KOLFI-397971 format. One record per residue (C-alpha): residue number from 1; residue in three letters; x, y, z. Coordinates in Angstrom, 1 decimal. Example, Ala and Ser with C-alpha at 12.3 -4.5 7.8 and 13.67 -1.06 7.14 Angstrom:
2
(1 Ala (12.3 -4.5 7.8)) (2 Ser (13.7 -1.1 7.1)) 
//
This chain:
219
(1 Met (10.7 21.2 -14.8)) (2 Arg (11.7 19.0 -12.0)) (3 Lys (12.5 22.0 -9.7)) (4 Lys (9.1 23.5 -10.5)) (5 Trp (7.3 20.3 -9.6)) (6 Met (9.2 19.9 -6.3)) (7 Gln (8.5 23.5 -5.4)) (8 Ala (4.8 22.9 -6.2)) (9 Val (4.5 19.8 -4.0)) (10 Trp (6.3 21.4 -1.1)) (11 Ala (4.1 24.4 -1.4)) (12 Val (1.0 22.2 -1.1)) (13 Ile (2.5 20.5 1.9)) (14 Gly (3.2 23.9 3.5)) (15 Ile (-0.3 25.2 2.7)) (16 Ala (-1.8 22.1 4.3)) (17 Ala (0.3 22.4 7.4)) (18 Leu (-0.6 26.1 7.8)) (19 Ser (-4.3 25.5 7.2)) (20 Ser (-4.2 22.7 9.8)) (21 Thr (-2.6 25.0 12.3)) (22 Ile (-5.1 27.8 11.7)) (23 Ala (-8.0 25.3 11.9)) (24 Leu (-6.8 23.9 15.2)) (25 Ala (-6.2 27.3 16.7)) (26 Gln (-9.8 28.3 15.7)) (27 Gly (-11.2 25.0 17.0)) (28 Ala (-12.5 24.1 13.5)) (29 Val (-11.0 20.6 13.6)) (30 Ala (-12.3 18.4 16.3)) (31 Pro (-10.0 15.8 17.8)) (32 Lys (-10.9 12.2 17.6)) (33 Lys (-12.8 10.7 20.5)) (34 Ala (-10.7 8.9 23.0)) (35 Asn (-12.4 5.6 22.4)) (36 Ala (-12.4 6.0 18.6)) (37 Ser (-10.6 3.3 16.6)) (38 Pro (-7.4 4.5 15.0)) (39 Ala (-7.9 2.2 12.0)) (40 Glu (-8.6 3.9 8.7)) (41 Thr (-9.0 2.9 5.1)) (42 Asp (-9.0 5.2 2.1)) (43 Val (-8.8 5.2 -1.7)) (44 Ala (-6.9 8.0 -3.5)) (45 Ala (-6.2 9.3 -7.0)) (46 Ser (-3.2 11.5 -7.8)) (47 Phe (-1.5 13.1 -10.8)) (48 Tyr (2.3 13.4 -11.2)) (49 Glu (5.2 13.9 -13.5)) (50 Ala (7.6 11.0 -13.9)) (51 Leu (11.1 12.4 -13.7)) (52 Asn (13.5 9.7 -14.9)) (53 Ser (17.3 9.4 -14.8)) (54 Ser (19.4 8.3 -17.7)) (55 Thr (21.5 5.1 -17.7)) (56 Ser (24.4 3.8 -19.7)) (57 Gly (26.4 0.6 -20.1)) (58 Thr (27.3 -2.2 -22.5)) (59 Gly (27.8 0.3 -25.3)) (60 Thr (24.3 1.9 -24.8)) (61 Ser (23.2 5.3 -23.7)) (62 Gln (19.6 5.2 -22.7)) (63 Thr (17.4 8.3 -21.9)) (64 Pro (13.8 8.0 -20.7)) (65 Thr (11.3 10.7 -21.5)) (66 Asn (9.7 12.6 -18.5)) (67 Ala (5.9 12.4 -18.7)) (68 Met (2.7 13.1 -16.9)) (69 Gly (1.0 10.1 -15.2)) (70 Gly (-1.6 9.1 -12.6)) (71 Met (-1.7 6.8 -9.6)) (72 Phe (-4.4 5.0 -7.6)) (73 Glu (-3.9 3.9 -4.0)) (74 Leu (-5.8 1.7 -1.6)) (75 Arg (-4.4 2.3 1.9)) (76 His (-5.2 0.9 5.4)) (77 Ile (-3.9 2.4 8.6)) (78 Arg (-4.0 0.4 11.8)) (79 Ser (-1.7 2.6 13.9)) (80 Ser (1.1 5.1 13.6)) (81 Met (3.6 2.2 13.0)) (82 Ile (1.4 -0.2 11.1)) (83 Gly (-0.1 0.6 7.8)) (84 Tyr (0.0 -0.8 4.3)) (85 Glu (-1.1 0.1 0.8)) (86 Leu (-1.5 -1.2 -2.8)) (87 Thr (-0.6 1.2 -5.6)) (88 Tyr (-0.8 1.3 -9.3)) (89 Ser (0.7 4.1 -11.3)) (90 Phe (1.0 4.6 -15.1)) (91 Asn (2.7 7.0 -17.5)) (92 Pro (4.3 7.0 -21.0)) (93 Gly (7.6 5.2 -20.8)) (94 Asp (9.4 6.3 -24.1)) (95 Gln (13.1 5.4 -24.2)) (96 Ser (15.7 7.0 -26.5)) (97 Tyr (18.8 5.0 -27.4)) (98 Lys (22.1 5.9 -28.9)) (99 Pro (25.7 4.5 -29.0)) (100 Leu (27.6 5.2 -25.8)) (101 Ala (30.3 7.7 -26.7)) (102 Gly (33.8 6.4 -26.3)) (103 Asn (32.6 2.8 -25.4)) (104 Cys (30.0 1.8 -27.9)) (105 Ala (31.4 -1.7 -28.6)) (106 Tyr (29.6 -3.3 -31.6)) (107 Gln (26.8 -0.7 -31.6)) (108 Cys (28.9 2.3 -32.8)) (109 Asn (27.3 2.3 -36.2)) (110 Asn (23.7 2.1 -34.9)) (111 Gln (21.4 5.1 -35.5)) (112 Pro (19.8 6.8 -32.5)) (113 Leu (16.2 5.8 -32.1)) (114 Thr (13.3 6.4 -29.7)) (115 Gln (11.0 3.5 -28.7)) (116 Thr (7.5 4.6 -27.5)) (117 Ala (6.1 2.6 -24.6)) (118 Gly (3.8 2.6 -21.6)) (119 Gln (5.2 2.3 -18.0)) (120 Asn (3.2 0.7 -15.2)) (121 Ile (4.3 0.4 -11.6)) (122 Phe (2.6 -1.9 -9.1)) (123 Gly (3.6 -1.4 -5.5)) (124 Phe (3.0 -2.8 -2.0)) (125 Asp (4.2 -0.4 0.7)) (126 Trp (4.5 -0.2 4.4)) (127 Val (3.1 3.1 5.7)) (128 Phe (4.3 5.0 8.8)) (129 Ser (2.0 8.0 9.8)) (130 Lys (0.9 10.2 12.6)) (131 Gln (-2.3 12.2 13.0)) (132 Tyr (-2.1 15.9 14.1)) (133 Gly (-5.6 17.3 13.9)) (134 Ala (-6.4 17.6 10.2)) (135 Leu (-2.9 16.8 9.2)) (136 Arg (-1.3 13.3 8.8)) (137 Pro (2.3 13.3 7.6)) (138 Phe (3.5 9.8 6.4)) (139 Ala (6.4 7.9 5.0)) (140 Val (6.2 4.8 2.8)) (141 Gly (8.7 2.1 1.8)) (142 Gly (8.1 -1.1 -0.2)) (143 Leu (8.6 -3.3 -3.2)) (144 Gly (6.9 -3.5 -6.5)) (145 Leu (7.1 -4.3 -10.2)) (146 Thr (7.7 -2.0 -13.1)) (147 Ala (6.2 -3.3 -16.4)) (148 Thr (7.2 -1.4 -19.5)) (149 Val (5.2 -2.3 -22.6)) (150 Pro (6.7 -1.0 -26.0)) (151 Ser (4.4 0.0 -28.8)) (152 Ser (4.5 -2.1 -32.0)) (153 Ser (7.5 -1.2 -34.2)) (154 Ala (10.3 -2.9 -36.1)) (155 Tyr (12.7 -1.9 -33.4)) (156 Ala (10.7 -3.1 -30.3)) (157 Ala (11.7 -5.9 -28.0)) (158 Asn (9.4 -7.8 -25.7)) (159 Asn (7.7 -6.4 -22.6)) (160 Thr (10.0 -5.8 -19.7)) (161 Val (9.2 -6.4 -16.0)) (162 Arg (11.6 -5.2 -13.3)) (163 Pro (11.6 -5.6 -9.5)) (164 Thr (11.3 -2.1 -8.0)) (165 Tyr (12.3 -0.5 -4.7)) (166 Ile (9.9 2.2 -3.6)) (167 Phe (10.4 5.0 -1.0)) (168 Gly (8.6 8.3 -0.3)) (169 Gly (6.6 10.5 1.9)) (170 Gly (4.0 13.2 2.1)) (171 Val (1.1 14.6 4.0)) (172 Asp (-2.7 14.2 4.1)) (173 Phe (-4.9 17.2 4.9)) (174 Ser (-8.5 16.4 5.9)) (175 Leu (-11.2 18.6 4.4)) (176 Gly (-14.0 16.8 6.4)) (177 Glu (-14.9 13.4 7.8)) (178 His (-14.2 11.5 4.6)) (179 Leu (-12.6 13.8 2.0)) (180 Gly (-9.1 15.2 1.9)) (181 Val (-6.1 16.1 -0.2)) (182 Arg (-2.8 14.3 -0.4)) (183 Ala (0.6 15.7 -1.5)) (184 Gln (3.6 13.3 -1.7)) (185 Val (6.9 12.5 -3.5)) (186 Arg (7.8 8.9 -4.4)) (187 Asp (11.1 7.5 -5.5)) (188 Asn (11.3 4.3 -7.6)) (189 Phe (14.4 2.3 -8.4)) (190 Ala (14.4 -0.4 -11.1)) (191 Lys (16.8 -1.6 -13.8)) (192 Ala (16.3 0.3 -17.1)) (193 Pro (13.9 -1.5 -19.4)) (194 Ala (15.3 -3.3 -22.4)) (195 Leu (12.9 -2.2 -25.2)) (196 Ser (15.2 -2.2 -28.3)) (197 Leu (16.3 -5.1 -30.5)) (198 Tyr (19.2 -3.0 -31.7)) (199 Tyr (20.7 -1.9 -28.4)) (200 Ser (21.9 -4.0 -25.5)) (201 Pro (20.3 -3.4 -22.1)) (202 Thr (22.4 -1.0 -20.0)) (203 Gly (22.0 -3.2 -16.9)) (204 Ala (22.0 0.0 -14.8)) (205 Tyr (19.3 1.2 -12.3)) (206 Met (17.0 3.9 -13.4)) (207 Gln (15.5 6.3 -10.8)) (208 Thr (11.9 7.6 -11.3)) (209 Ile (10.8 10.4 -9.0)) (210 Gln (7.1 11.1 -8.8)) (211 Pro (6.1 14.5 -7.2)) (212 Met (2.3 14.3 -7.0)) (213 Gly (-0.9 15.7 -5.6)) (214 Gly (-4.4 14.3 -5.5)) (215 Val (-7.5 13.6 -3.4)) (216 Tyr (-8.5 10.7 -1.1)) (217 Tyr (-11.8 9.4 0.3)) (218 Arg (-11.6 7.8 3.7)) (219 Phe (-14.2 5.2 4.8)) 
//
């Protein structure tokens, strides 16, 4: 599934790049006026699949469930080197727990269990980008918070909030003066959430890759 998503995202990027090249060659995309302001602000909505890595430690083996999600962005570009954005993404954050084979400590007799939850990532990112006709490739890096909220059950612990490191990149393709499509891949690093009363936190970092595609509206 992860391979298929990565192939789909890079296919969108390739199609956008090819379309931009053809449009420029045909004169369909007019360059910006020399005295036009480079500053731009847009809002965007995207869909993705959260691809999560497993973690282990302190006698616990923890496996998150991959799930579909969505993200909203508010982005402001001042220049190629100066841009910033606020993001909010959400998806199911179910976690499966079981004793860590060979090193389960006092949890060896615990039964495997799955705790359902919701995962929310709030981010503030710096944006580097460059306009080439209808095409704007970009890279992002920043910090955020991952809040994981377990559903009510006899096994659930409290909500977990983790500092998060965010990296990624992608491309915008303009369909007109205001509307366009955005394809990107984001990588989030945060400590695995502690959602179970019966299993100790692993204390290890979990990686969440988000290959995504969506649309934006530029003001």
